[in-house]
mmCIF file of the N, C-alpha and C atoms, coordinates in Angstrom:
data_MODEL
# 
_entry.id   MODEL 
# 
loop_
_atom_site.group_PDB 
_atom_site.id 
_atom_site.type_symbol 
_atom_site.label_atom_id 
_atom_site.label_alt_id 
_atom_site.label_comp_id 
_atom_site.label_asym_id 
_atom_site.label_entity_id 
_atom_site.label_seq_id 
_atom_site.pdbx_PDB_ins_code 
_atom_site.Cartn_x 
_atom_site.Cartn_y 
_atom_site.Cartn_z 
_atom_site.occupancy 
_atom_site.B_iso_or_equiv 
_atom_site.pdbx_formal_charge 
_atom_site.auth_seq_id 
_atom_site.auth_comp_id 
_atom_site.auth_asym_id 
_atom_site.auth_atom_id 
_atom_site.pdbx_PDB_model_num 
ATOM 1   N N  . MET A 1 1  ? 12.733  3.583   3.907   1.00 0.00 ? 1  MET A N  1 
ATOM 2   C CA . MET A 1 1  ? 11.889  2.416   4.301   1.00 0.00 ? 1  MET A CA 1 
ATOM 3   C C  . MET A 1 1  ? 12.395  1.339   5.477   1.00 0.00 ? 1  MET A C  1 
ATOM 4   N N  . GLY A 1 2  ? 11.461  1.124   6.117   1.00 0.00 ? 2  GLY A N  1 
ATOM 5   C CA . GLY A 1 2  ? 11.804  0.193   7.479   1.00 0.00 ? 2  GLY A CA 1 
ATOM 6   C C  . GLY A 1 2  ? 12.800  -0.785  6.942   1.00 0.00 ? 2  GLY A C  1 
ATOM 7   N N  . ASP A 1 3  ? 14.054  -1.127  7.855   1.00 0.00 ? 3  ASP A N  1 
ATOM 8   C CA . ASP A 1 3  ? 14.856  -2.166  7.538   1.00 0.00 ? 3  ASP A CA 1 
ATOM 9   C C  . ASP A 1 3  ? 14.291  -3.531  7.145   1.00 0.00 ? 3  ASP A C  1 
ATOM 10  N N  . ASP A 1 4  ? 13.531  -3.857  8.071   1.00 0.00 ? 4  ASP A N  1 
ATOM 11  C CA . ASP A 1 4  ? 12.833  -5.212  7.839   1.00 0.00 ? 4  ASP A CA 1 
ATOM 12  C C  . ASP A 1 4  ? 11.450  -5.078  7.551   1.00 0.00 ? 4  ASP A C  1 
ATOM 13  N N  . PHE A 1 5  ? 10.920  -4.108  6.719   1.00 0.00 ? 5  PHE A N  1 
ATOM 14  C CA . PHE A 1 5  ? 9.773   -4.094  6.127   1.00 0.00 ? 5  PHE A CA 1 
ATOM 15  C C  . PHE A 1 5  ? 9.623   -5.099  5.059   1.00 0.00 ? 5  PHE A C  1 
ATOM 16  N N  . LYS A 1 6  ? 8.518   -5.876  4.895   1.00 0.00 ? 6  LYS A N  1 
ATOM 17  C CA . LYS A 1 6  ? 8.184   -6.835  3.879   1.00 0.00 ? 6  LYS A CA 1 
ATOM 18  C C  . LYS A 1 6  ? 6.693   -6.715  3.488   1.00 0.00 ? 6  LYS A C  1 
ATOM 19  N N  . MET A 1 7  ? 6.625   -7.020  2.345   1.00 0.00 ? 7  MET A N  1 
ATOM 20  C CA . MET A 1 7  ? 5.149   -7.241  1.839   1.00 0.00 ? 7  MET A CA 1 
ATOM 21  C C  . MET A 1 7  ? 4.993   -8.563  1.246   1.00 0.00 ? 7  MET A C  1 
ATOM 22  N N  . ALA A 1 8  ? 4.173   -9.328  1.525   1.00 0.00 ? 8  ALA A N  1 
ATOM 23  C CA . ALA A 1 8  ? 3.779   -10.509 0.855   1.00 0.00 ? 8  ALA A CA 1 
ATOM 24  C C  . ALA A 1 8  ? 2.491   -10.268 0.170   1.00 0.00 ? 8  ALA A C  1 
ATOM 25  N N  . VAL A 1 9  ? 2.514   -10.989 -1.297  1.00 0.00 ? 9  VAL A N  1 
ATOM 26  C CA . VAL A 1 9  ? 1.475   -10.813 -2.004  1.00 0.00 ? 9  VAL A CA 1 
ATOM 27  C C  . VAL A 1 9  ? 0.750   -12.125 -2.519  1.00 0.00 ? 9  VAL A C  1 
ATOM 28  N N  . GLN A 1 10 ? -0.638  -12.164 -2.185  1.00 0.00 ? 10 GLN A N  1 
ATOM 29  C CA . GLN A 1 10 ? -1.350  -13.588 -2.656  1.00 0.00 ? 10 GLN A CA 1 
ATOM 30  C C  . GLN A 1 10 ? -2.221  -13.061 -3.563  1.00 0.00 ? 10 GLN A C  1 
ATOM 31  N N  . LYS A 1 11 ? -2.594  -13.783 -4.689  1.00 0.00 ? 11 LYS A N  1 
ATOM 32  C CA . LYS A 1 11 ? -3.755  -13.372 -5.490  1.00 0.00 ? 11 LYS A CA 1 
ATOM 33  C C  . LYS A 1 11 ? -4.971  -14.504 -5.071  1.00 0.00 ? 11 LYS A C  1 
ATOM 34  N N  . ASN A 1 12 ? -5.951  -13.939 -4.893  1.00 0.00 ? 12 ASN A N  1 
ATOM 35  C CA . ASN A 1 12 ? -7.155  -14.632 -4.619  1.00 0.00 ? 12 ASN A CA 1 
ATOM 36  C C  . ASN A 1 12 ? -8.188  -14.219 -5.701  1.00 0.00 ? 12 ASN A C  1 
ATOM 37  N N  . ASN A 1 13 ? -9.643  -14.867 -5.826  1.00 0.00 ? 13 ASN A N  1 
ATOM 38  C CA . ASN A 1 13 ? -10.599 -14.698 -6.777  1.00 0.00 ? 13 ASN A CA 1 
ATOM 39  C C  . ASN A 1 13 ? -11.052 -13.241 -6.794  1.00 0.00 ? 13 ASN A C  1 
ATOM 40  N N  . GLU A 1 14 ? -10.962 -12.476 -5.741  1.00 0.00 ? 14 GLU A N  1 
ATOM 41  C CA . GLU A 1 14 ? -11.375 -11.257 -5.633  1.00 0.00 ? 14 GLU A CA 1 
ATOM 42  C C  . GLU A 1 14 ? -10.609 -10.040 -5.787  1.00 0.00 ? 14 GLU A C  1 
ATOM 43  N N  . GLY A 1 15 ? -9.190  -10.385 -5.817  1.00 0.00 ? 15 GLY A N  1 
ATOM 44  C CA . GLY A 1 15 ? -8.216  -9.495  -5.948  1.00 0.00 ? 15 GLY A CA 1 
ATOM 45  C C  . GLY A 1 15 ? -6.945  -9.819  -5.495  1.00 0.00 ? 15 GLY A C  1 
ATOM 46  N N  . LEU A 1 16 ? -6.116  -8.822  -4.872  1.00 0.00 ? 16 LEU A N  1 
ATOM 47  C CA . LEU A 1 16 ? -4.799  -9.215  -4.222  1.00 0.00 ? 16 LEU A CA 1 
ATOM 48  C C  . LEU A 1 16 ? -4.833  -8.977  -2.767  1.00 0.00 ? 16 LEU A C  1 
ATOM 49  N N  . ALA A 1 17 ? -4.131  -9.842  -1.929  1.00 0.00 ? 17 ALA A N  1 
ATOM 50  C CA . ALA A 1 17 ? -4.190  -9.529  -0.598  1.00 0.00 ? 17 ALA A CA 1 
ATOM 51  C C  . ALA A 1 17 ? -2.562  -9.355  -0.008  1.00 0.00 ? 17 ALA A C  1 
ATOM 52  N N  . LEU A 1 18 ? -2.391  -8.222  0.486   1.00 0.00 ? 18 LEU A N  1 
ATOM 53  C CA . LEU A 1 18 ? -1.323  -7.918  0.742   1.00 0.00 ? 18 LEU A CA 1 
ATOM 54  C C  . LEU A 1 18 ? -1.037  -8.048  2.468   1.00 0.00 ? 18 LEU A C  1 
ATOM 55  N N  . GLU A 1 19 ? 0.005   -8.772  2.814   1.00 0.00 ? 19 GLU A N  1 
ATOM 56  C CA . GLU A 1 19 ? 0.506   -8.932  4.018   1.00 0.00 ? 19 GLU A CA 1 
ATOM 57  C C  . GLU A 1 19 ? 1.528   -8.130  4.423   1.00 0.00 ? 19 GLU A C  1 
ATOM 58  N N  . LEU A 1 20 ? 1.341   -7.046  5.287   1.00 0.00 ? 20 LEU A N  1 
ATOM 59  C CA . LEU A 1 20 ? 2.592   -6.214  5.667   1.00 0.00 ? 20 LEU A CA 1 
ATOM 60  C C  . LEU A 1 20 ? 3.290   -6.502  7.019   1.00 0.00 ? 20 LEU A C  1 
ATOM 61  N N  . THR A 1 21 ? 4.574   -6.789  7.182   1.00 0.00 ? 21 THR A N  1 
ATOM 62  C CA . THR A 1 21 ? 5.002   -6.911  8.316   1.00 0.00 ? 21 THR A CA 1 
ATOM 63  C C  . THR A 1 21 ? 6.168   -5.987  8.326   1.00 0.00 ? 21 THR A C  1 
ATOM 64  N N  . GLY A 1 22 ? 6.864   -5.909  9.762   1.00 0.00 ? 22 GLY A N  1 
ATOM 65  C CA . GLY A 1 22 ? 8.012   -5.173  9.992   1.00 0.00 ? 22 GLY A CA 1 
ATOM 66  C C  . GLY A 1 22 ? 7.744   -3.748  10.257  1.00 0.00 ? 22 GLY A C  1 
ATOM 67  N N  . ARG A 1 23 ? 8.747   -2.905  10.356  1.00 0.00 ? 23 ARG A N  1 
ATOM 68  C CA . ARG A 1 23 ? 8.920   -1.474  10.481  1.00 0.00 ? 23 ARG A CA 1 
ATOM 69  C C  . ARG A 1 23 ? 8.243   -0.692  9.347   1.00 0.00 ? 23 ARG A C  1 
ATOM 70  N N  . PHE A 1 24 ? 7.237   0.166   9.723   1.00 0.00 ? 24 PHE A N  1 
ATOM 71  C CA . PHE A 1 24 ? 6.294   0.873   8.703   1.00 0.00 ? 24 PHE A CA 1 
ATOM 72  C C  . PHE A 1 24 ? 6.520   2.214   8.864   1.00 0.00 ? 24 PHE A C  1 
ATOM 73  N N  . ASP A 1 25 ? 7.120   2.863   7.550   1.00 0.00 ? 25 ASP A N  1 
ATOM 74  C CA . ASP A 1 25 ? 7.405   4.581   7.725   1.00 0.00 ? 25 ASP A CA 1 
ATOM 75  C C  . ASP A 1 25 ? 6.758   4.984   6.426   1.00 0.00 ? 25 ASP A C  1 
ATOM 76  N N  . LYS A 1 26 ? 7.219   6.243   6.231   1.00 0.00 ? 26 LYS A N  1 
ATOM 77  C CA . LYS A 1 26 ? 6.620   6.837   4.972   1.00 0.00 ? 26 LYS A CA 1 
ATOM 78  C C  . LYS A 1 26 ? 7.295   6.229   3.827   1.00 0.00 ? 26 LYS A C  1 
ATOM 79  N N  . ASP A 1 27 ? 8.365   5.760   3.517   1.00 0.00 ? 27 ASP A N  1 
ATOM 80  C CA . ASP A 1 27 ? 8.860   5.093   2.641   1.00 0.00 ? 27 ASP A CA 1 
ATOM 81  C C  . ASP A 1 27 ? 8.064   3.890   2.063   1.00 0.00 ? 27 ASP A C  1 
ATOM 82  N N  . SER A 1 28 ? 7.743   3.043   3.309   1.00 0.00 ? 28 SER A N  1 
ATOM 83  C CA . SER A 1 28 ? 7.058   1.742   3.201   1.00 0.00 ? 28 SER A CA 1 
ATOM 84  C C  . SER A 1 28 ? 5.754   2.102   2.677   1.00 0.00 ? 28 SER A C  1 
ATOM 85  N N  . ALA A 1 29 ? 5.116   3.228   3.261   1.00 0.00 ? 29 ALA A N  1 
ATOM 86  C CA . ALA A 1 29 ? 3.767   3.435   2.487   1.00 0.00 ? 29 ALA A CA 1 
ATOM 87  C C  . ALA A 1 29 ? 3.783   3.880   1.280   1.00 0.00 ? 29 ALA A C  1 
ATOM 88  N N  . LYS A 1 30 ? 4.946   4.536   0.791   1.00 0.00 ? 30 LYS A N  1 
ATOM 89  C CA . LYS A 1 30 ? 5.087   4.841   -0.550  1.00 0.00 ? 30 LYS A CA 1 
ATOM 90  C C  . LYS A 1 30 ? 5.212   3.757   -1.344  1.00 0.00 ? 30 LYS A C  1 
ATOM 91  N N  . GLU A 1 31 ? 5.836   2.624   -0.975  1.00 0.00 ? 31 GLU A N  1 
ATOM 92  C CA . GLU A 1 31 ? 6.147   1.464   -1.455  1.00 0.00 ? 31 GLU A CA 1 
ATOM 93  C C  . GLU A 1 31 ? 5.014   0.736   -1.893  1.00 0.00 ? 31 GLU A C  1 
ATOM 94  N N  . VAL A 1 32 ? 3.882   0.688   -1.043  1.00 0.00 ? 32 VAL A N  1 
ATOM 95  C CA . VAL A 1 32 ? 2.692   0.078   -1.022  1.00 0.00 ? 32 VAL A CA 1 
ATOM 96  C C  . VAL A 1 32 ? 1.810   0.819   -1.771  1.00 0.00 ? 32 VAL A C  1 
ATOM 97  N N  . ILE A 1 33 ? 1.786   2.110   -2.014  1.00 0.00 ? 33 ILE A N  1 
ATOM 98  C CA . ILE A 1 33 ? 0.843   2.730   -2.712  1.00 0.00 ? 33 ILE A CA 1 
ATOM 99  C C  . ILE A 1 33 ? 1.528   2.678   -4.090  1.00 0.00 ? 33 ILE A C  1 
ATOM 100 N N  . SER A 1 34 ? 2.976   2.640   -4.517  1.00 0.00 ? 34 SER A N  1 
ATOM 101 C CA . SER A 1 34 ? 3.323   2.303   -5.720  1.00 0.00 ? 34 SER A CA 1 
ATOM 102 C C  . SER A 1 34 ? 2.866   0.912   -6.469  1.00 0.00 ? 34 SER A C  1 
ATOM 103 N N  . PHE A 1 35 ? 2.834   0.072   -5.421  1.00 0.00 ? 35 PHE A N  1 
ATOM 104 C CA . PHE A 1 35 ? 2.705   -1.358  -5.774  1.00 0.00 ? 35 PHE A CA 1 
ATOM 105 C C  . PHE A 1 35 ? 1.250   -1.315  -6.455  1.00 0.00 ? 35 PHE A C  1 
ATOM 106 N N  . ILE A 1 36 ? 0.196   -0.742  -5.468  1.00 0.00 ? 36 ILE A N  1 
ATOM 107 C CA . ILE A 1 36 ? -1.163  -0.492  -5.688  1.00 0.00 ? 36 ILE A CA 1 
ATOM 108 C C  . ILE A 1 36 ? -1.413  -0.065  -7.157  1.00 0.00 ? 36 ILE A C  1 
ATOM 109 N N  . LYS A 1 37 ? -0.748  1.134   -7.333  1.00 0.00 ? 37 LYS A N  1 
ATOM 110 C CA . LYS A 1 37 ? -0.717  2.058   -8.503  1.00 0.00 ? 37 LYS A CA 1 
ATOM 111 C C  . LYS A 1 37 ? -0.443  1.267   -9.887  1.00 0.00 ? 37 LYS A C  1 
ATOM 112 N N  . ASN A 1 38 ? 0.568   0.311   -9.787  1.00 0.00 ? 38 ASN A N  1 
ATOM 113 C CA . ASN A 1 38 ? 1.155   -0.379  -10.849 1.00 0.00 ? 38 ASN A CA 1 
ATOM 114 C C  . ASN A 1 38 ? 0.109   -1.562  -11.160 1.00 0.00 ? 38 ASN A C  1 
ATOM 115 N N  . LYS A 1 39 ? -0.482  -2.040  -10.265 1.00 0.00 ? 39 LYS A N  1 
ATOM 116 C CA . LYS A 1 39 ? -1.309  -3.114  -10.383 1.00 0.00 ? 39 LYS A CA 1 
ATOM 117 C C  . LYS A 1 39 ? -2.885  -2.805  -10.689 1.00 0.00 ? 39 LYS A C  1 
ATOM 118 N N  . LYS A 1 40 ? -3.074  -1.518  -10.455 1.00 0.00 ? 40 LYS A N  1 
ATOM 119 C CA . LYS A 1 40 ? -4.454  -1.105  -10.477 1.00 0.00 ? 40 LYS A CA 1 
ATOM 120 C C  . LYS A 1 40 ? -5.333  -1.494  -11.892 1.00 0.00 ? 40 LYS A C  1 
ATOM 121 N N  . PRO A 1 41 ? -4.526  -1.284  -12.938 1.00 0.00 ? 41 PRO A N  1 
ATOM 122 C CA . PRO A 1 41 ? -5.501  -1.388  -14.435 1.00 0.00 ? 41 PRO A CA 1 
ATOM 123 C C  . PRO A 1 41 ? -5.828  -2.975  -14.333 1.00 0.00 ? 41 PRO A C  1 
ATOM 124 N N  . GLU A 1 42 ? -5.212  -3.897  -13.631 1.00 0.00 ? 42 GLU A N  1 
ATOM 125 C CA . GLU A 1 42 ? -5.591  -5.172  -13.813 1.00 0.00 ? 42 GLU A CA 1 
ATOM 126 C C  . GLU A 1 42 ? -6.123  -5.870  -12.679 1.00 0.00 ? 42 GLU A C  1 
ATOM 127 N N  . VAL A 1 43 ? -6.107  -5.010  -11.575 1.00 0.00 ? 43 VAL A N  1 
ATOM 128 C CA . VAL A 1 43 ? -6.764  -5.580  -10.257 1.00 0.00 ? 43 VAL A CA 1 
ATOM 129 C C  . VAL A 1 43 ? -7.700  -4.419  -9.613  1.00 0.00 ? 43 VAL A C  1 
ATOM 130 N N  . SER A 1 44 ? -8.909  -4.886  -9.125  1.00 0.00 ? 44 SER A N  1 
ATOM 131 C CA . SER A 1 44 ? -9.884  -4.127  -8.782  1.00 0.00 ? 44 SER A CA 1 
ATOM 132 C C  . SER A 1 44 ? -9.966  -3.922  -7.317  1.00 0.00 ? 44 SER A C  1 
ATOM 133 N N  . ARG A 1 45 ? -9.513  -4.836  -6.573  1.00 0.00 ? 45 ARG A N  1 
ATOM 134 C CA . ARG A 1 45 ? -9.556  -5.018  -5.039  1.00 0.00 ? 45 ARG A CA 1 
ATOM 135 C C  . ARG A 1 45 ? -8.231  -5.369  -4.327  1.00 0.00 ? 45 ARG A C  1 
ATOM 136 N N  . PHE A 1 46 ? -7.829  -4.779  -3.436  1.00 0.00 ? 46 PHE A N  1 
ATOM 137 C CA . PHE A 1 46 ? -6.684  -4.943  -2.720  1.00 0.00 ? 46 PHE A CA 1 
ATOM 138 C C  . PHE A 1 46 ? -7.298  -4.937  -1.047  1.00 0.00 ? 46 PHE A C  1 
ATOM 139 N N  . TYR A 1 47 ? -6.651  -6.192  -0.508  1.00 0.00 ? 47 TYR A N  1 
ATOM 140 C CA . TYR A 1 47 ? -6.818  -6.338  0.713   1.00 0.00 ? 47 TYR A CA 1 
ATOM 141 C C  . TYR A 1 47 ? -5.519  -6.113  1.692   1.00 0.00 ? 47 TYR A C  1 
ATOM 142 N N  . ILE A 1 48 ? -5.518  -5.280  2.481   1.00 0.00 ? 48 ILE A N  1 
ATOM 143 C CA . ILE A 1 48 ? -4.405  -5.083  3.334   1.00 0.00 ? 48 ILE A CA 1 
ATOM 144 C C  . ILE A 1 48 ? -4.164  -5.443  4.463   1.00 0.00 ? 48 ILE A C  1 
ATOM 145 N N  . ASP A 1 49 ? -3.535  -6.576  4.988   1.00 0.00 ? 49 ASP A N  1 
ATOM 146 C CA . ASP A 1 49 ? -3.231  -6.894  6.487   1.00 0.00 ? 49 ASP A CA 1 
ATOM 147 C C  . ASP A 1 49 ? -2.280  -6.055  7.166   1.00 0.00 ? 49 ASP A C  1 
ATOM 148 N N  . THR A 1 50 ? -2.444  -5.276  8.025   1.00 0.00 ? 50 THR A N  1 
ATOM 149 C CA . THR A 1 50 ? -1.523  -4.436  8.736   1.00 0.00 ? 50 THR A CA 1 
ATOM 150 C C  . THR A 1 50 ? -1.166  -4.921  10.144  1.00 0.00 ? 50 THR A C  1 
ATOM 151 N N  . GLN A 1 51 ? -1.610  -6.213  10.291  1.00 0.00 ? 51 GLN A N  1 
ATOM 152 C CA . GLN A 1 51 ? -1.400  -6.710  11.902  1.00 0.00 ? 51 GLN A CA 1 
ATOM 153 C C  . GLN A 1 51 ? 0.088   -6.707  12.173  1.00 0.00 ? 51 GLN A C  1 
ATOM 154 N N  . GLY A 1 52 ? 0.914   -7.223  11.061  1.00 0.00 ? 52 GLY A N  1 
ATOM 155 C CA . GLY A 1 52 ? 2.240   -7.627  11.610  1.00 0.00 ? 52 GLY A CA 1 
ATOM 156 C C  . GLY A 1 52 ? 3.235   -6.378  11.404  1.00 0.00 ? 52 GLY A C  1 
ATOM 157 N N  . LEU A 1 53 ? 2.617   -4.966  11.459  1.00 0.00 ? 53 LEU A N  1 
ATOM 158 C CA . LEU A 1 53 ? 3.556   -3.777  11.080  1.00 0.00 ? 53 LEU A CA 1 
ATOM 159 C C  . LEU A 1 53 ? 3.915   -3.368  12.475  1.00 0.00 ? 53 LEU A C  1 
ATOM 160 N N  . LEU A 1 54 ? 4.926   -2.654  12.728  1.00 0.00 ? 54 LEU A N  1 
ATOM 161 C CA . LEU A 1 54 ? 5.549   -2.192  13.813  1.00 0.00 ? 54 LEU A CA 1 
ATOM 162 C C  . LEU A 1 54 ? 5.392   -0.388  13.880  1.00 0.00 ? 54 LEU A C  1 
ATOM 163 N N  . HIS A 1 55 ? 4.303   -0.035  13.963  1.00 0.00 ? 55 HIS A N  1 
ATOM 164 C CA . HIS A 1 55 ? 3.857   1.309   13.818  1.00 0.00 ? 55 HIS A CA 1 
ATOM 165 C C  . HIS A 1 55 ? 2.442   1.443   14.841  1.00 0.00 ? 55 HIS A C  1 
ATOM 166 N N  . ASP A 1 56 ? 2.595   2.586   15.255  1.00 0.00 ? 56 ASP A N  1 
ATOM 167 C CA . ASP A 1 56 ? 1.367   2.802   16.222  1.00 0.00 ? 56 ASP A CA 1 
ATOM 168 C C  . ASP A 1 56 ? 0.222   2.944   15.189  1.00 0.00 ? 56 ASP A C  1 
ATOM 169 N N  . ASN A 1 57 ? 0.140   3.498   14.002  1.00 0.00 ? 57 ASN A N  1 
ATOM 170 C CA . ASN A 1 57 ? -1.037  3.781   13.143  1.00 0.00 ? 57 ASN A CA 1 
ATOM 171 C C  . ASN A 1 57 ? -0.653  3.480   11.816  1.00 0.00 ? 57 ASN A C  1 
ATOM 172 N N  . PRO A 1 58 ? -0.406  2.522   11.376  1.00 0.00 ? 58 PRO A N  1 
ATOM 173 C CA . PRO A 1 58 ? 0.210   2.406   9.768   1.00 0.00 ? 58 PRO A CA 1 
ATOM 174 C C  . PRO A 1 58 ? -0.851  3.254   8.789   1.00 0.00 ? 58 PRO A C  1 
ATOM 175 N N  . ALA A 1 59 ? -2.174  2.888   9.148   1.00 0.00 ? 59 ALA A N  1 
ATOM 176 C CA . ALA A 1 59 ? -3.251  3.283   8.386   1.00 0.00 ? 59 ALA A CA 1 
ATOM 177 C C  . ALA A 1 59 ? -3.084  4.908   7.997   1.00 0.00 ? 59 ALA A C  1 
ATOM 178 N N  . GLU A 1 60 ? -2.506  5.513   8.975   1.00 0.00 ? 60 GLU A N  1 
ATOM 179 C CA . GLU A 1 60 ? -2.299  7.075   8.964   1.00 0.00 ? 60 GLU A CA 1 
ATOM 180 C C  . GLU A 1 60 ? -1.317  7.407   8.052   1.00 0.00 ? 60 GLU A C  1 
ATOM 181 N N  . LEU A 1 61 ? -0.227  6.404   7.986   1.00 0.00 ? 61 LEU A N  1 
ATOM 182 C CA . LEU A 1 61 ? 0.722   6.775   6.961   1.00 0.00 ? 61 LEU A CA 1 
ATOM 183 C C  . LEU A 1 61 ? 0.284   6.703   5.444   1.00 0.00 ? 61 LEU A C  1 
ATOM 184 N N  . ILE A 1 62 ? -0.306  5.394   5.290   1.00 0.00 ? 62 ILE A N  1 
ATOM 185 C CA . ILE A 1 62 ? -1.011  5.142   4.135   1.00 0.00 ? 62 ILE A CA 1 
ATOM 186 C C  . ILE A 1 62 ? -1.845  6.045   3.874   1.00 0.00 ? 62 ILE A C  1 
ATOM 187 N N  . ILE A 1 63 ? -2.799  6.672   4.505   1.00 0.00 ? 63 ILE A N  1 
ATOM 188 C CA . ILE A 1 63 ? -3.798  7.572   3.971   1.00 0.00 ? 63 ILE A CA 1 
ATOM 189 C C  . ILE A 1 63 ? -3.168  8.866   3.818   1.00 0.00 ? 63 ILE A C  1 
ATOM 190 N N  . ASP A 1 64 ? -2.138  9.334   4.410   1.00 0.00 ? 64 ASP A N  1 
ATOM 191 C CA . ASP A 1 64 ? -1.415  10.435  4.241   1.00 0.00 ? 64 ASP A CA 1 
ATOM 192 C C  . ASP A 1 64 ? -0.719  10.636  3.006   1.00 0.00 ? 64 ASP A C  1 
ATOM 193 N N  . GLU A 1 65 ? 0.026   9.367   2.502   1.00 0.00 ? 65 GLU A N  1 
ATOM 194 C CA . GLU A 1 65 ? 0.527   9.253   1.264   1.00 0.00 ? 65 GLU A CA 1 
ATOM 195 C C  . GLU A 1 65 ? -0.413  8.994   0.139   1.00 0.00 ? 65 GLU A C  1 
ATOM 196 N N  . TRP A 1 66 ? -1.375  8.347   0.351   1.00 0.00 ? 66 TRP A N  1 
ATOM 197 C CA . TRP A 1 66 ? -2.392  8.000   -0.719  1.00 0.00 ? 66 TRP A CA 1 
ATOM 198 C C  . TRP A 1 66 ? -3.145  9.406   -1.014  1.00 0.00 ? 66 TRP A C  1 
ATOM 199 N N  . SER A 1 67 ? -3.338  10.516  -0.166  1.00 0.00 ? 67 SER A N  1 
ATOM 200 C CA . SER A 1 67 ? -4.088  11.697  -0.479  1.00 0.00 ? 67 SER A CA 1 
ATOM 201 C C  . SER A 1 67 ? -3.228  12.087  -1.499  1.00 0.00 ? 67 SER A C  1 
ATOM 202 N N  . GLN A 1 68 ? -1.985  12.124  -1.329  1.00 0.00 ? 68 GLN A N  1 
ATOM 203 C CA . GLN A 1 68 ? -0.960  12.724  -2.445  1.00 0.00 ? 68 GLN A CA 1 
ATOM 204 C C  . GLN A 1 68 ? -0.881  12.052  -3.910  1.00 0.00 ? 68 GLN A C  1 
ATOM 205 N N  . TRP A 1 69 ? -0.817  10.618  -3.657  1.00 0.00 ? 69 TRP A N  1 
ATOM 206 C CA . TRP A 1 69 ? -0.947  10.234  -4.710  1.00 0.00 ? 69 TRP A CA 1 
ATOM 207 C C  . TRP A 1 69 ? -2.328  10.043  -5.519  1.00 0.00 ? 69 TRP A C  1 
ATOM 208 N N  . ASP A 1 70 ? -3.342  10.191  -4.752  1.00 0.00 ? 70 ASP A N  1 
ATOM 209 C CA . ASP A 1 70 ? -4.692  10.283  -5.374  1.00 0.00 ? 70 ASP A CA 1 
ATOM 210 C C  . ASP A 1 70 ? -4.894  11.654  -6.255  1.00 0.00 ? 70 ASP A C  1 
ATOM 211 N N  . ALA A 1 71 ? -4.242  12.707  -5.793  1.00 0.00 ? 71 ALA A N  1 
ATOM 212 C CA . ALA A 1 71 ? -4.403  14.000  -6.461  1.00 0.00 ? 71 ALA A CA 1 
ATOM 213 C C  . ALA A 1 71 ? -3.380  13.981  -7.754  1.00 0.00 ? 71 ALA A C  1 
ATOM 214 N N  . SER A 1 72 ? -2.212  13.140  -7.639  1.00 0.00 ? 72 SER A N  1 
ATOM 215 C CA . SER A 1 72 ? -1.690  13.050  -8.874  1.00 0.00 ? 72 SER A CA 1 
ATOM 216 C C  . SER A 1 72 ? -2.163  12.131  -9.905  1.00 0.00 ? 72 SER A C  1 
ATOM 217 N N  . LEU A 1 73 ? -3.001  11.191  -9.485  1.00 0.00 ? 73 LEU A N  1 
ATOM 218 C CA . LEU A 1 73 ? -3.408  10.167  -10.412 1.00 0.00 ? 73 LEU A CA 1 
ATOM 219 C C  . LEU A 1 73 ? -4.790  10.994  -10.963 1.00 0.00 ? 73 LEU A C  1 
ATOM 220 N N  . LEU A 1 74 ? -5.456  11.767  -10.316 1.00 0.00 ? 74 LEU A N  1 
ATOM 221 C CA . LEU A 1 74 ? -6.627  12.735  -11.059 1.00 0.00 ? 74 LEU A CA 1 
ATOM 222 C C  . LEU A 1 74 ? -6.034  13.588  -11.960 1.00 0.00 ? 74 LEU A C  1 
ATOM 223 N N  . ALA A 1 75 ? -4.806  14.266  -11.767 1.00 0.00 ? 75 ALA A N  1 
ATOM 224 C CA . ALA A 1 75 ? -4.106  15.035  -12.509 1.00 0.00 ? 75 ALA A CA 1 
ATOM 225 C C  . ALA A 1 75 ? -3.795  14.422  -13.793 1.00 0.00 ? 75 ALA A C  1 
ATOM 226 N N  . GLU A 1 76 ? -3.455  13.148  -13.734 1.00 0.00 ? 76 GLU A N  1 
ATOM 227 C CA . GLU A 1 76 ? -2.834  12.135  -15.093 1.00 0.00 ? 76 GLU A CA 1 
ATOM 228 C C  . GLU A 1 76 ? -4.258  11.979  -16.002 1.00 0.00 ? 76 GLU A C  1 
ATOM 229 N N  . THR A 1 77 ? -5.358  11.912  -15.260 1.00 0.00 ? 77 THR A N  1 
ATOM 230 C CA . THR A 1 77 ? -6.466  11.361  -16.190 1.00 0.00 ? 77 THR A CA 1 
ATOM 231 C C  . THR A 1 77 ? -7.369  12.772  -16.677 1.00 0.00 ? 77 THR A C  1 
ATOM 232 N N  . ASN A 1 78 ? -7.026  13.908  -16.376 1.00 0.00 ? 78 ASN A N  1 
ATOM 233 C CA . ASN A 1 78 ? -7.569  15.112  -16.902 1.00 0.00 ? 78 ASN A CA 1 
ATOM 234 C C  . ASN A 1 78 ? -6.872  15.758  -17.897 1.00 0.00 ? 78 ASN A C  1 
# 
């Protein structure tokens, strides 16, 4: 995980807002996905602010890791 990666979480009426800052790498993406997976049963919406991240395309890392997590989640429910 990036040395200075931070995830601030705020609850609002519609779900959880995540503000991500610092260096973002694959480990950071895994941390975000793990957090969402653990909160998913009780929270239906997540808003992710990536403006404070130091990476050319942070969404690319989240999508790459998410597809792997999504496949494992589907396997758990079947």
